[in-house]
N, C-alpha and C positions, 0 to 999 in steps of 0.2 A: 504493499500499499504507499502511496507516493505521499509526502507533506501535503498536498493541495487536498487528496481523498481523505487523510486524517481531521484535516480543517474542516469539509464539508460535514462529514458524519460528527463531529462535536458540535459544529453550527447547528445542524436539524435536531440533534438532542436537546441541545439548550434552547433552540428556538420551539419546539413541541412544548416544553415546559412551558416557557412563556406564551406562546398563543393559546395553550389551554386555560392556565391559570387567569389570564387577561380577563375572563368574563365572570371570574368569582366575584370580584369587587364590584362590579357593575351590578350583580343579582342579589348582593346579600346587603344586609342593614349598615349604611355607612357608619363607622368608627367602632361597630361590632369587632370581637374576636376573629371571626370567621373571614370578614372582611380585610382585616389588616394581614390575616396568615394569607389568605389568596394574594394581596396585593404584594408582600415579600417575595413570594414565590415567582411572578410574573415579572417584577423589577429584577431578582437575580437571574431568572431565564434571559429576558431581553438585554441585561447587561453583559452574560456571557456570547449572546447570539451577536451582539452588536460589535465586540470586541472581534469576535473571530470573522465577521463579515470583512471588516478592516483588514485583517490580515490575509485573507482570500484576495481583496481587492487589489491588494499590494503584490501579491502574486501573480495576479492576470496581469498587471501594468508591468511588472518586474520581471517576472518568473522566466525560467531557460524555455518552456515552452508554450504554445499557444493552447488555450483550452476552448473547446466545443468548437472544431474544426467545421461544423456544419455550418456555421455562421461565415460567410465569404465576407461580410463587410468588416474589416479587422479596425476601423476607425471607429463604427459604431460601437462593436462589442467593446473596445477599450473604453467608450465613453459610459455604457451603460453596466459592463460587469466590472469595470476598473473604477472611474471617478466616481458614478453615481451611487455604486456600490459602497466605495468608501464613504460617501456623505450619507447615506442612509443608516451606515452603522454609526458614523459620529453622530447623527440627529437622534438617532435611537438613545445612545447614551446620554446626550444632552438632556432628553425628554425625562429619562430617569432620573437624573441627578437633580434637575430643576423639582420635579414632583415631590421627590423626597424632601428636598431643601426648603420647603417653603412648608412643610408642616413642622419640620425640627427646628426652623427658625419662626416660627409663627410669632414669637413675641419679640422677635431683633431681626426685622426686616434687613436693617444696615448689615448683618453679617453676608448678606447675599451679595453685596457689594466688594468684597473680598478678592483678591487675585485667585483664591481657589475656585470659585464659580464663574468668575469672569473669564478666565481661561478657556473654559470647556464651552460657555455662549460663543466666544472668539473663534473656536475650532469649528464650530457647527456653522457659523455665518462664512467664514474663510474657505471651508469645503463646499459650501452650498453655494457659494457666490463661482467658484471656478467650474463645479458643476452645470451650474447654468450656462455661463459662458460657453462652456465646451460644447453645450447641447445647441446654443444658438450658432456657433461654427458649423457643426456637423448637420444643422438643420433639422434636430430633433427634438419638436415642442415638449413632449415628456419630461424630459431632463431640465429643461426651461420652469416646466410648471411645477416639479417636487422642490427646485431649488426654491423658487418664488415664497411656496406655502411654508418651508421650514425658516427660512429669513425673516418672513414677517411674523413668525412665530415667536423668532428671538427677539424681534423688536418690541412685540406687545411685552414678553418676560420683562425685558429692558426697562420700557414705561412705568411696570409696576415695581421694579427694583429701586428706581430712582426718582420716582414722583415725590415731591417734597412733602406732602400733607399725607398723616397716617390713614391709611385705607381702613373700612370698617372690619371688625373681626372675620365673620364669614367669607371676605373676600380670599383669605388665603385658603379655605376650602375650593372654591372655585379655579382657583390658580393650579391646587394640586390635582383637581379632577380635570382639566383642560390639558395640562402637561402628561397625562400618564393616558387619557384618551390619544393625545397625539402621538406617544410612545409605540401605542398599539399600530396606529396609522403606518408610522415609518417600519414597523416592524413586518406587517403583513406586506408592504408594497415589497421590503426588500426579499421577505419569503418566496413571493412570487417571481421575483427577478431570477432567484436561483432554481426554483421547482418546475417554474412554465417551462423551461426549456428542455428539460427532460421529458414532462408530461404531454405538452402540447405545443412543439417547436413554431408549429407554422403558427402560432398566435403570441408569440414571445413578445411581439413588438406591438400589438393590438392596444391601443390606448384605452377602449372600453373597459377591457379586463383591469388594466392597471388603475384606472380610476376607480374600481370598488371599494378598496380600503378607505380612500379620502370622503366617499360620499357615506358610507355608513358611519364610518368616524365622525364626520362634521355633523350628521343627522342626529348622533348620541349627543354630542355636545350642546346642540341648539332645544335638544327634547328636556335633557336635564338642568339646563338654564334656566328654561322657560317655568320647568316644574319647580324649581329653586326658587325663582322668584314669586311664584304663585303662592308657594308654602310661607315665604317670609312676608306676604302683603298682610297687613293688621286687618282683622275682620270687623266689620260694627260691634259695639257693644249688644250684647243680647243675641247675637246670631252663633249658632253652633254647627261646626262643620259636619257635613253629611257623611254617615257611616260608609267606609270603604267596602 
């Protein structure tokens, strides 16, 4: 077994843990023990999968042999399985790091301004910018789209970190939730970039398939955001909520 194939096996193993455990925190009661347990499993799985994705991307870019010889457009291959995979791995790690950090430092938002956290955000923005530029150069809109989504997400995080006024307490919960949903989006997209080529290679560059994780993830963010706002809206005195 070559080094690359060993990394693929480990990547799939950690990815399966993350992709499976990811739904646990969504369906369990927020803050409860099962929610935290499933959340930790998902985060650790995605951290491993993201780090291994970066290793595979570097091997695809600088390794001694070409992977997936069935892809004849080597420049496009370098973009999707090299630079975009490196970016998605970095983005996944960035979302996990931020999602855990906003809970850990919920009473000290200034801790997120330290070099420790800012370096991770900077790495995501830099890798995303290069992914988008490379995609624009080779004429592949998918690379540009995923790069823009990640960079905008990092800008939103920075806006929360550096705003002068202290945000409401519940804002941290929303930031935590949004970041970990983003973690799932980037991880599922990265998983498709590896798995599709083996299962249905004729659709590996199909934008409709690649857009699936983003559509589902953004829909979840909108749904739970509206649900949270509805729950937080004060009810008129004397009005009791309807039983669920």
